[in-house]
C-alpha angles and dihedrals in degrees: 000000000000119000113214112192124227113259138056126287133078109311126163089354094307114143127221118242120252111290092244128037109270102220125077120225134178125299093021097298122138129202146174142151100244108133091358128317110329130189129180117196131192118225112297147099100294137170119194133191129187117192141168111240092199097056096026089228125143103229099184138359129173147150112241137175093219132301138099129324124187132174120246091226115079100178125081112304123158092239127194114201120198130179134184126195118201088347095305122114109244105159134034117163130164117199111258118172098186109126092355130128106253130178127207112190124206122191121252126232096051134088107181096048093054093045087051096047106036096077089061091054089054090047089049092052093050093045094052102030092230129152098251128204117186123197122205142135112310088233091065100044095082089059092063112019098082092049097046106043092160092064123075112224120208136182110229091254090058095057116113104195091197096070101062132093091198138009130195127193124215118203148111107276107197100174100040098128092157094049089237096142102031131025092213127033109254090223090064102040099037135259098274099037093055087077090057090054094046091052096039096239135123105296095208115133115267125169119226121246108249127207113215137155118281126253136039114291092209128029098212123073110267145170128219126220133183119194103172132086142163100263133025095244088066093055125092096249096196103114095211098038103096093043090058092046092053090049092049093049092048090049086057089059096255133133109232116224120190106209102181117134090241130034090214128027138160146101136261110340095342119088132159119210135197105284116256110260096024119115115244108244092148123128144091094308118167110261092238089060091048087053090053091050090051096043092061098039121111088229143334126233115197150123137267091293143110097275090059089055090048092050091050091048092057092046101253118145108258125209098197119194116197138137104166088065125054114238090250089065095072135043116289115270123166086220099062111142115211134150112215091185093070130064105280151160099041089147090062095045109101089207089070123063113206113239110211091188094060109078090190097047110160106150098193104038109015111152094014133100088258095061111133093359088141088081102014087069093050099103127220088237092058091053096044090047088054092048089052089060093059106099120233114260125228117253124262089049106244148326094270089063091129 
């Protein structure tokens, strides 16, 4: 989960717009919709109005003797920009994305967030008929590019801010008290759906189409698990849990592949290792290959992390174990594991600001015997009962086994 701070500047790989608006208008004015509605005016006796054509609200109106005007709202708004010079109307432009060059920027350094958000960028492009470019980490582009040939994919270093009519920024804006970057707080609407609100499209869950190599990687039926994450609150903190899961999956006749990046990860005196009995498929494996492994698995058991989003994207049943997030935070899966009897959902509580620098972040009970009870009190039996509900899949895995 990438935290993008409020304010301009490069954050999480997001690139600033061009310093001046890129489109020329009459009387020397310039305009665009990169980082909101922007208007640059030469010296003169001007009056400017910014309004929202959907709500019919005037958002800003002022007299100005030249200079720069920018909207407070940076997410998608159907802006109308009007300007008068010496009392005469000289400019009246309503945002229209049809046929225009538009950029949607995703942060780098995160897998799950981009998998969650990209389908809304595609929905946005189809809704408006724009020529969409989407910037993201180069490691993620191969997952999407073959399935979305109508979208141009760019690494952040390839972005030319001067070529776009409009730019929209996807991120988690923790300190956005003025709702400048998001119309609805992501903690209330859910991690994925925040992109739908930012882009003004239907926020219903939709998995991305993923491009991965053809063929089954393993002939025998198998399950994938992933036990590692970036902070301890995301882990399943029941010390016996993964051992019981491995036993249950093997009793079902499945090989158990652990597909984390690292076989052992942690901080300080707390480290989590590859569970006993699981096969070591960890390592720096290309994401397309991870997608192929997940696509043909009977099921995936994991945490609120990027591999769960990847498994969901390729259509594999996901048993998702998390307590620090509320179930509304992630995609819907009928196999979500959550214990309402323990402290839970601190991530989705606006009173608590997630601290990415604190590996042991637990805002309500840190340092007490209740620390991480949100997952420590998720029992192995609850998880194995959930696994038992996942129906067996036909072999070979599915019809899109290409």
